[in-house]
N, C-alpha and C positions, 0 to 999 in steps of 0.2 A: 349480615345482609338478609333482608326479608325476602319472601317469595316474590312479591311484586317487582322488586328491584332486579332479582335474578331473571325474571321473565323479560323485563325490558332490555337487560344486557344481551340476552340471547337473540331477541328480535333485532337489536342494533347490529350484532355480529352477522346475522343472516343478510341484512340489507347491505352491509359493507362488502360481503362476499359477492353479492349480486352485482354490485357496481364494478367490482374487479373482474367480472366475467367468469368467476371460478365455480359458480353454482350450476348444478345440472338443470336448475329451473330457468336458467338464462335463455333457453330456447335452442341453442346450437352448440354442439360439441365440436372439437377439432376435426373429427371425421366428417361431420356435416359441412363444415367450412371447406374441406377438401373436395367433397362432392360438388358443392356449389361452384367452386373454382373450376372444376372440370367441365361442368355444364356450361359455364360462361364461355369457356374456350371453344366448346363444341358449337355453341350458338353463333359465335363469331366466325367460325370456319366457313369459307366459301367453297361450295361444291362446284366442280367443273361442269360445263353444259352437258358433256356426254354422260357424266355420272347421273345427272338429274334425269336425262332421257332414259337411261338404263333403268332407273327406279320406276319411271312411268310405264315402261314396257312390262316390267314385272307386275305392276298393278293391273295392267290390261290383261296379261296372261292369266292372272289369278281370277279375274272376273269371268273370263271365258271358261276356265276350268271349274268354276263354281256354278255354271249354268246361266250366267248373266249374258245378255246380248248387247250390253252397253259398249259403245266405242268412245273412249274418252278423247280420242283425237279428232272425231268427226261429228258426233251427235250434237244436235242443236243445244241441248242442255249444258254441254261442256264447252260452249263457244268461247266464253271468257277465259277459261283455263287454257284452251288451245292458243289463244292470242298471246297470253302471258308466256306460255312455253316457247312459242315461236320467237318471241322477243329475246328470251334467254339464249336459245340455241343459235340465233343469228350472230352472236358474239364469239362463237367457237372458232379457234384457229388450229388447224391440224399441226401435230407435232411429230418429230422423228427422234428416235434415240440415237446413241452414238454409232450403232451399226447400220443406221439408215432405215430402220424398220418403223412402220407407222404405229404410233401410240394412240389407240382408240378403244374405248370399252365396248362400243356397239359393233356387233357382228351381224351379218345377214341372217344367220340362223335365228337370232333373237326376234327378228321381224316375222319370220315364218311361225315361230312358236307363239307369238302374241297375236297371230291371225291378222297381221297388218300387210301380208302379202298373200296372194291367191285370188280366188273368185268367191269369197265368202259373202260379199255384198257389192253393190255398184260402186261404193266409195273405195273399198279395199281393192277392187279390180283396177280402178283408176290409179290408185296409189302404186299398184304393182307395175303398170305400164310406165308410169313416170320413173319408177325405180329402174326398170330395165333400160329405158331410153337414156337415163342419166349414166348408167353403168356401161352400156355397150355402144351408145351413139354419142358419147362425150358431151352431153348437154349439161352445162354447169350453171345456167342462169334461168330464172323464170321466163324471161323474154324469149330465150332460145326455144323453150318448150312451147310457148304461146305461138311462135311463128311456124311451128310444125303443122303439116297438113296430111290428110289421108293419102294424097297423091304422091307423097314423097317416100312412102314405105311400100316396098314390093317384095313378094316372095320369090325366092331364087332356088332352083333345084341343082344339086351337084351330083354327078354320077360317081359311083365308086365309094360313096359314103357309107355310114353305118345304118342307113335306112333299110326298109324291106326290099328284098330282091324283086326285080321286074323282069319282064320278058326280054327287053332289050339290054338289060344290065343285070347279070346274075349277082353282082356284088352289091346291088341295091343302090339307093341314092339317099341323100340327106337334104333337108330343107333349111334354108336360112332366111332371115328377114334382112333386107337391105334398106338402109336409110340414105337417100341421095341428098347430100347437102345442097342448099340453094346456091346457085352461081349468079354471076352478074346477068341481069336481064331475065332472071327467073321469076318474074312477078306473077306468072300464071300458076306457080306452085310446082312446075316441072322445069328441070334444067333445059336450056336450049339444046344441049348435046351431052350425052353421057361420056363423051371422050374427054379424059382428063378431069372428070368430076370426082371429088373426094367422096368416098362411100364408107360407111361403117356398117357392120353386120353382126348378127348374133345367130347362133345355131340352135336347132331344136334339142331338147333334153329328152332323149329316148328312155333313159333310166327312170325318170320320174315325170310323167306327163302333167301331173298337177302343178309342177314348177317349171313347165316348159314355156319359154318366151313366145314361141311360135303358136302353141296351142292357146295360150291366154290371149294373144293378139287376135286369133281367129274367133275366140269366144266373145271378145269385146265387139268385134265387127258384127257378130250375130245378134247382139243386144242393142245395136245402134239403129236408128231409123234408116230405112232404105234410101231416102232422099238425100241423106247427108254424106253417104260413103264416098262420093266422088268430088267433094268440094275441095278447094285448094287454099282455104284460108283458116282452117281449124282442124283439130284432131281430138282434143279432150272435151268431152261433153258433160253438161250438168245432169246428175241423176234425177230421174223422175221421183217426186215425193211419194206417189201412190203405188209405186211398183213393189212387187213381191218377188221372191226367187223364181217362181214359175212364170212370171210375166214374160211375154215374147220380146218386149222392148224395155230396157232399163234406163235409157237416156233420152233426154230431150234434144232439140235441135239448137240449143243455146250453148255457146262456148263457156268453158270454165273461167271463172274470174281470176284475174292476175293475183289478187290478194290471197285467194285460197291456194293457188299454185305456189305462191311464195312460202306459205306455211308448210305445205307438204314437202317442198324441196329443202327447206331448212332442216327437217328431220332426216331426209334421205342422205344429205351431204355429210352427215355425221358417221355414216356406216363405213367401217374399215375397208370393205371390199370396193366401195365406191371410190374412196380416196386412193387406194392402190391402183385401181383401173385407170384413173386419170393421170397417174404418174407414168404409165407405160404404154397405153394404147396409141396406135397409129392407124390412120385411115388407109384403105386401099384406093387405087385410082383406076377407074374403068372408062 
């Protein structure tokens, strides 16, 4: 056999191996195929809504810790993202394990860490009030929040509480916020009578004033226009676009849109403490 024939036979052998998939030049080894198979399985895996929200909160926390002021849940530039996220979260259904414990990845502390609760901005302060009212006042739907008014929330002092001592009460006193649920004929925003009216309340947080429902409610009032504080047909106001942290007024006289309320509430309802509160809370009657 001459040299040319040997060369042809070698080339034919290499082509045959390539066709059989045995050549390393075929592009993929068995290991590559295994990796691709795993990737395909991961791509097809559907993450639960609370897992998706958990990842988003992690991204938001990372942005703040990196010195960024972006809020991916409220800034105009992220509006389309917020809409898509809200649609995903609206499909979440709370689950319980065999012991009756709530299965949810999102905890309240995650929201504090991601700066989604507190008074960091007009939007975050609104989100905080909606969170507290959902947790303590048992508001479960956007419309229930939209029906709320300034005249339905009153401060209430209790003697003998953990507050600062007073001349009349050396044991001190505590402050609570009371929400008087609308009763029949309460079209004016105030119940006809407080007798037998269901009331939900929340106490002040003396250990951490920055997380205190009472303090944050008072701060919200201080940032609202004076003319709006006694109205009986709204509570959540639209933030002023031009305001800065030092501005005396943060909010306009316009009520928050139902669509925005729905997006905010879809995220809040995923929090474990919210779901647990709704399982056990009962109103008082006064």
